[in-house]
C-alpha positions in Angstrom: 130.2 -49.3 -85.4 131.3 -51.0 -88.6 129.2 -51.4 -91.7 129.0 -55.1 -91.0 127.2 -54.5 -87.7 124.9 -52.0 -89.3 123.9 -54.7 -91.7 123.6 -57.5 -89.1 121.7 -55.4 -86.6 119.6 -53.4 -88.9 116.4 -55.1 -87.7 117.2 -54.5 -84.0 116.0 -51.6 -81.8 118.4 -48.8 -80.9 118.2 -50.0 -77.3 119.7 -53.4 -78.4 122.8 -51.6 -79.6 123.5 -49.1 -76.9 125.1 -51.3 -74.3 127.4 -53.0 -76.7 128.4 -49.7 -78.3 129.0 -48.2 -74.9 131.2 -51.1 -73.8 133.2 -50.9 -77.0 133.7 -47.1 -76.5 134.6 -47.5 -72.8 136.9 -50.5 -73.1 138.2 -50.4 -76.6 141.9 -50.0 -77.4 143.4 -47.7 -80.1 144.1 -50.1 -83.0 147.0 -48.0 -84.2 148.8 -48.0 -80.9 151.9 -50.2 -81.2 153.7 -52.0 -78.5 157.0 -53.7 -78.4 157.5 -57.0 -80.3 159.3 -58.5 -83.2 158.0 -56.9 -86.4 159.6 -59.3 -88.9 157.1 -60.5 -91.6 157.5 -63.8 -93.4 157.5 -64.3 -97.2 154.2 -66.3 -97.2 152.7 -62.9 -96.7 152.3 -60.2 -99.3 154.2 -57.9 -96.9 157.6 -59.5 -96.9 160.8 -58.6 -95.0 163.9 -58.5 -97.1 165.7 -60.8 -94.7 163.2 -63.6 -94.1 163.0 -66.5 -96.6 161.3 -69.2 -94.5 157.5 -68.8 -94.0 157.8 -69.9 -90.4 161.3 -68.5 -89.5 160.9 -65.0 -88.2 164.4 -64.5 -86.9 165.0 -63.3 -83.4 165.8 -59.6 -82.9 169.6 -58.9 -83.0 171.1 -57.5 -79.8 174.4 -55.6 -79.9 177.4 -57.9 -79.7 179.5 -56.4 -76.9 183.2 -57.5 -77.0 185.3 -57.3 -73.8 188.2 -54.8 -74.5 190.1 -54.8 -71.2 186.9 -54.5 -69.3 185.8 -51.6 -71.4 182.8 -51.9 -73.8 183.8 -50.2 -77.0 181.0 -51.5 -79.2 178.1 -49.3 -80.4 175.5 -49.0 -77.6 172.0 -49.9 -78.6 168.9 -50.5 -76.7 168.1 -54.0 -75.7 164.4 -53.3 -76.0 162.8 -54.8 -79.1 161.9 -52.3 -81.8 158.4 -50.8 -81.9 155.9 -52.5 -84.2 155.3 -51.1 -87.6 151.7 -51.5 -88.8 151.2 -51.5 -92.6 148.1 -49.8 -94.1 145.1 -52.0 -93.7 141.3 -51.8 -94.3 139.2 -54.1 -92.1 137.2 -56.5 -94.2 133.4 -56.0 -94.6 130.8 -58.6 -95.6 127.4 -58.6 -97.1 124.9 -61.2 -95.8 123.4 -61.5 -99.3 126.7 -62.5 -101.0 126.9 -65.9 -102.7 129.7 -68.0 -104.2 130.4 -67.6 -107.9 129.8 -71.0 -109.4 131.3 -74.4 -108.5 134.8 -74.9 -109.7 136.4 -78.3 -110.5 139.8 -78.8 -108.9 142.2 -81.7 -109.1 144.8 -83.3 -106.8 147.4 -85.3 -108.5 149.5 -87.7 -106.4 151.3 -91.0 -107.1 150.1 -94.4 -106.2 153.1 -94.8 -103.9 152.3 -91.6 -102.1 148.7 -92.6 -101.7 149.8 -95.8 -100.1 152.0 -93.8 -97.7 149.1 -91.6 -96.6 146.8 -94.6 -96.3 149.3 -96.4 -94.0 149.1 -93.6 -91.5 146.1 -91.5 -92.3 146.3 -89.3 -89.1 150.1 -89.0 -88.8 151.7 -89.4 -92.2 154.2 -86.9 -93.5 153.1 -84.6 -96.3 153.7 -85.9 -99.9 154.4 -83.8 -102.9 151.9 -83.5 -105.7 150.2 -81.2 -108.2 147.1 -79.2 -107.6 145.0 -77.8 -110.5 142.5 -75.0 -109.8 139.2 -74.3 -111.5 140.9 -72.2 -114.2 143.3 -74.9 -115.2 146.3 -73.4 -113.5 148.6 -76.0 -112.0 150.6 -75.6 -108.7 153.6 -78.0 -108.7 155.3 -79.2 -105.6 152.2 -78.8 -103.5 152.4 -80.6 -100.1 149.4 -82.9 -99.8 148.0 -84.8 -96.9 144.7 -86.1 -95.4 143.1 -83.9 -92.9 140.8 -84.3 -89.9 140.5 -86.8 -87.1 137.2 -88.5 -86.3 135.4 -87.2 -89.4 138.3 -88.6 -91.5 138.0 -91.9 -89.7 134.2 -92.1 -90.4 134.7 -91.0 -94.0 137.3 -93.7 -94.7 135.2 -96.4 -93.1 131.8 -95.5 -94.6 132.6 -94.1 -98.0 136.3 -94.8 -98.9 136.7 -91.1 -99.6 139.2 -88.8 -98.0 139.4 -85.2 -96.7 142.5 -83.3 -97.9 144.8 -80.6 -96.9 147.0 -78.9 -99.5 149.9 -76.5 -98.7 151.3 -74.3 -101.4 154.7 -72.7 -101.9 155.1 -69.2 -100.6 155.8 -67.9 -104.1 152.9 -69.8 -105.7 149.9 -69.7 -103.5 146.3 -70.6 -104.4 143.9 -67.7 -104.1 146.6 -65.8 -102.1 146.6 -68.4 -99.3 149.1 -70.9 -98.2 146.9 -73.7 -96.9 143.5 -75.0 -98.1 141.3 -77.7 -96.7 138.9 -79.9 -98.8 136.2 -81.8 -96.9 133.6 -84.1 -98.4 130.4 -82.3 -97.4 127.3 -82.9 -99.6 125.4 -80.4 -97.3 125.6 -76.8 -96.3 126.1 -77.2 -92.5 129.6 -75.9 -92.3 129.2 -73.5 -95.2 126.2 -71.9 -93.7 127.8 -71.7 -90.2 130.8 -70.0 -91.6 128.7 -67.6 -93.6 126.7 -66.6 -90.5 129.8 -65.9 -88.5 131.4 -63.9 -91.2 128.3 -61.8 -91.7 128.3 -61.1 -87.9 131.9 -59.9 -88.1 133.5 -63.0 -86.6 136.7 -63.7 -88.5 136.5 -67.2 -89.9 137.8 -68.8 -93.1 136.0 -68.2 -96.4 134.4 -71.3 -97.9 133.0 -72.5 -101.3 131.9 -75.8 -102.5 133.9 -77.4 -105.4 133.9 -80.6 -107.3 137.1 -82.4 -106.2 139.0 -84.8 -108.4 141.9 -87.0 -107.4 144.0 -88.0 -110.3 141.2 -86.9 -112.7 138.5 -89.0 -111.0 135.5 -87.2 -109.4 135.3 -87.5 -105.6 132.2 -85.5 -105.1 130.9 -82.3 -103.5 133.7 -80.9 -101.3 133.9 -77.8 -99.2 137.0 -75.8 -99.9 138.0 -73.5 -97.1 141.2 -71.7 -96.1 143.3 -72.3 -93.1 144.0 -69.6 -90.4 147.6 -70.8 -90.4 148.4 -68.5 -93.3 150.1 -65.1 -93.0 148.0 -63.5 -95.7 144.8 -64.6 -94.0 145.9 -63.2 -90.7 146.9 -59.9 -92.2 143.6 -59.6 -94.2 141.5 -60.4 -91.2 143.4 -58.6 -88.4 145.8 -56.1 -90.0 148.9 -57.9 -88.6 150.3 -61.3 -89.5 153.1 -62.0 -87.0 151.2 -62.5 -83.7 151.1 -65.8 -81.9 148.5 -68.2 -83.3 147.4 -71.3 -81.3 145.2 -74.2 -82.3 143.2 -76.2 -79.7 143.5 -79.1 -78.9 145.0 -82.6 -79.3 142.3 -85.3 -79.8 142.8 -88.0 -82.5 141.3 -91.5 -82.9 144.7 -93.1 -82.2 145.2 -91.5 -78.8 144.2 -93.0 -75.5 142.4 -90.7 -73.1 145.5 -89.9 -71.0 147.3 -88.8 -74.2 144.7 -86.3 -75.2 145.0 -82.6 -74.4 141.9 -80.3 -74.3 141.8 -76.5 -74.1 139.5 -75.5 -71.3 141.3 -72.2 -70.5 142.1 -73.4 -67.0 145.5 -72.5 -65.5 148.2 -75.0 -66.4 151.0 -73.5 -64.2 153.2 -70.5 -64.5 156.0 -72.1 -66.6 155.4 -70.6 -70.0 158.8 -71.1 -71.6 160.4 -74.5 -70.9 160.1 -77.6 -73.0 158.0 -79.1 -70.3 155.5 -76.2 -70.0 151.9 -77.4 -69.6 150.4 -75.3 -72.3 152.2 -76.8 -75.3 150.0 -79.9 -75.7 146.7 -78.1 -75.2 147.4 -75.0 -77.4 149.5 -76.0 -80.4 151.6 -73.0 -81.4 151.3 -72.4 -85.2 153.2 -69.2 -85.8 156.6 -68.1 -84.4 157.1 -71.7 -83.4 160.5 -72.1 -85.1 161.8 -68.9 -83.6 160.5 -69.6 -80.1 159.0 -73.2 -80.0 158.6 -73.3 -76.2 157.5 -69.7 -75.6 153.9 -69.9 -74.6 154.0 -66.6 -72.6 151.2 -65.0 -74.6 148.5 -67.7 -74.0 149.9 -68.6 -70.6 149.8 -65.2 -69.1 146.3 -64.6 -70.6 145.0 -67.8 -69.0 146.5 -67.1 -65.6 145.1 -63.6 -65.6 141.7 -64.9 -66.7 141.5 -67.3 -63.8 142.9 -64.9 -61.1 141.7 -61.4 -61.9 139.3 -60.3 -59.1 135.6 -60.0 -59.9 135.8 -56.3 -59.3 138.3 -55.9 -62.2 137.3 -58.7 -64.6 135.1 -56.6 -66.9 137.8 -54.1 -67.6 140.3 -56.9 -67.9 138.2 -58.7 -70.5 137.8 -55.6 -72.7 141.5 -54.7 -72.5 142.7 -58.2 -73.3 140.1 -60.1 -75.4 137.9 -59.4 -78.4 134.6 -59.5 -76.4 132.4 -58.2 -79.3 133.2 -61.0 -81.8 133.1 -63.6 -79.1 129.5 -62.6 -78.1 128.4 -63.0 -81.7 130.2 -66.4 -81.9 128.5 -67.6 -78.7 125.0 -66.6 -79.9 125.4 -68.2 -83.4 127.2 -71.2 -82.0 124.3 -71.8 -79.5 121.6 -71.3 -82.2 123.2 -73.8 -84.6 123.9 -76.4 -81.9 127.6 -76.3 -82.3 128.2 -79.1 -79.8 131.7 -80.0 -80.9 133.5 -76.7 -79.9 133.9 -74.3 -77.0 132.3 -74.0 -74.6 130.5 -77.3 -75.1 133.7 -79.1 -75.8 137.2 -77.7 -75.2 138.5 -78.1 -78.8 138.1 -77.0 -82.4 139.1 -73.3 -82.2 142.1 -71.1 -82.7 143.4 -68.2 -80.6 145.3 -65.3 -82.2 147.2 -62.6 -80.4 146.8 -59.4 -82.5 149.4 -56.7 -81.5 147.5 -54.2 -83.7 144.3 -54.4 -81.5 146.3 -55.5 -78.4 144.0 -58.4 -77.6 143.4 -62.1 -78.1 140.8 -63.2 -80.6 138.8 -66.4 -80.7 138.6 -68.0 -84.2 135.9 -70.8 -84.6 136.9 -74.0 -86.4 135.4 -77.3 -87.7 131.7 -76.4 -87.8 130.4 -79.4 -89.9 128.5 -81.0 -87.0 125.9 -78.2 -86.8 122.2 -77.8 -87.5 121.6 -81.4 -86.2 118.7 -82.5 -84.0 119.6 -84.9 -81.1 119.4 -88.6 -81.7 119.3 -91.6 -79.3 122.1 -93.0 -81.5 124.4 -89.9 -81.0 126.0 -89.5 -77.6 128.0 -86.4 -78.8 125.2 -84.1 -79.9 123.5 -83.2 -76.6 122.1 -79.8 -77.8 119.7 -80.2 -80.6 116.8 -77.7 -81.0 115.9 -77.4 -77.3 119.1 -76.3 -75.7 119.1 -73.4 -73.4 120.4 -70.1 -74.8 122.8 -70.2 -71.8 123.9 -73.8 -72.5 127.4 -74.3 -70.9 127.6 -70.6 -70.1 126.2 -70.6 -66.5 127.1 -74.2 -65.5 128.4 -77.5 -66.9 125.6 -79.0 -69.1 127.5 -81.2 -71.5 128.1 -84.8 -70.4 131.8 -85.0 -71.4 132.8 -87.9 -73.6 136.3 -88.0 -72.1 136.7 -87.2 -68.4 139.8 -85.2 -69.1 137.6 -82.7 -71.1 136.8 -81.3 -67.6 133.8 -79.3 -66.5 135.2 -75.8 -66.2 135.0 -73.2 -69.0 136.4 -70.0 -67.4 136.6 -68.0 -70.7 132.9 -68.2 -71.3 131.6 -68.4 -67.8 133.6 -65.6 -66.2 132.6 -63.4 -69.2 128.9 -64.1 -69.1 128.8 -63.7 -65.3 129.4 -59.9 -65.8 125.9 -58.4 -65.7 126.5 -55.9 -68.5 128.0 -58.6 -70.7 125.2 -61.0 -70.0 122.7 -58.4 -71.2 124.8 -57.6 -74.2 124.8 -61.3 -75.1 121.0 -61.4 -74.9 120.7 -58.2 -77.0 123.1 -59.6 -79.5 121.2 -62.8 -79.8 118.0 -60.9 -80.3 119.5 -58.8 -83.0 120.9 -61.9 -84.8 117.6 -63.7 -84.6 115.9 -60.7 -86.2 118.4 -60.4 -89.0 119.7 -63.9 -89.9 118.9 -66.6 -87.3 115.4 -67.2 -88.6 113.6 -69.5 -91.0 113.0 -66.9 -93.7 116.6 -65.9 -94.1 118.2 -69.3 -93.5 115.7 -71.2 -95.7 116.2 -68.8 -98.6 119.9 -69.0 -98.3 119.9 -72.8 -98.3 117.8 -72.6 -101.5 120.2 -70.1 -103.1 123.2 -72.3 -102.3 121.4 -75.3 -103.6 120.7 -73.7 -106.9 124.4 -73.0 -107.4 125.7 -76.5 -106.7 122.8 -78.8 -107.7 123.4 -78.8 -111.5 127.1 -79.8 -111.0 127.0 -82.7 -108.6 126.3 -86.4 -109.0 122.9 -87.9 -108.4 124.1 -89.5 -105.2 125.4 -86.3 -103.8 122.2 -84.5 -105.0 120.1 -87.0 -103.0 122.3 -86.5 -99.9 122.1 -82.8 -100.3 118.3 -82.7 -100.7 117.9 -84.8 -97.5 120.3 -82.5 -95.6 118.5 -79.4 -96.8 115.2 -80.7 -95.5 116.7 -81.6 -92.1 118.4 -78.3 -91.7 115.2 -76.3 -92.5 113.3 -78.4 -90.0 116.0 -77.8 -87.4 115.9 -74.0 -88.0 112.1 -73.9 -87.6 112.2 -75.8 -84.3 115.3 -74.0 -83.0 113.9 -70.6 -83.8 110.7 -71.3 -81.8 112.6 -72.4 -78.7 115.2 -69.6 -78.9 112.5 -66.9 -79.4 110.5 -68.2 -76.4 113.6 -68.1 -74.3 114.7 -64.6 -75.4 111.1 -63.3 -74.7 111.5 -64.4 -71.1 114.7 -62.4 -70.7 115.0 -58.7 -69.6 
């Protein structure tokens, strides 16, 4: 068991740990066991290949070129099997649930008026524009690719405040904080920051996040959350020890799309065609790595989903532990449930990433877009149907969420087939109890909100300070109520 879990579960009983530890021991794979795949590494990683100069072009493996010489093959004979993977030295990251961000940097995005007009004309679909990004130490990054980011949150932000959320992509040889892509969301609250912290401290691999003061062309925009993008080779290596697995982002849902144009990611089978330009998985699981080398090859996610839906009940537990990172997903499910993360899986089939890690030989669930958390329900909000009173098995045993779009569907096989396994169900309950004892409680969360507030409050505008103070009060009230409901439910479980 890692140092992280010792920290997170330090308040739990030994009995809380035994089942999870036994499952990990019985079902875990050797992380150093390679299996065949392309081992080329791109140059937006700190582990480059001498032949690859495009961050997204990982060159197909070269087969022997056999010439016909009177029917006799005289070329050197080589195996057509791909070479074995080579894993570079890697230390898994560890996190301390008392760590805090160091200050509140001021960063600046510089773009021309013409490019701003270009983005405003098509805020959800515009091409990137070139600009200059300056970090908190005054270092400038020229030729940065800049765009707006987000869908419905961006729409609301534009309409209500006139502000924008931003995505900045950096050159492979001039990255910001050793990452290729960064996001900047206007967030005068700690909802997403706190959600990401909780997940990180529970050993769920999510982006790091820090609040900054964002300027655009030297003018203060306000309190923004700066967080890295999983679509970065360095982030993948640091988190998982390998950076060239297939990475997918779910799903396709933007304000400009009609219902029939949207694609949600329920983990239901979408056929057995994984490689043609018409395969059913492309729209639902956007391939973010290896997409230039093999744009239509969705074999990794396709085969996983078909097996998920068709493996017999008698074999499904072993299948899960051999093919999926069950341990981190259980922590995600518990934390996501506590914070009422209604806008992601399993509540809604969107806002997550899936990474296939050849080093661990399994698929890993990566949470995303956690800004709509720690909210109570409201008669004015049809989306947030969880609030403080949701069942600890919300959307795990049956369909509870009244879908906004019919095509979101009612099936969630990844979560429901997993939680149906008796040993896993008990592990989820035990994990939830351990997290409530260590972090998901008013004492820890209230103190952390106060500590984060002390860091940012001196640097933000009076308007943002008022917004933040109100959000802090609401979040603390949510935590108090949610903790009571969750504790009562857990006490009724075996």
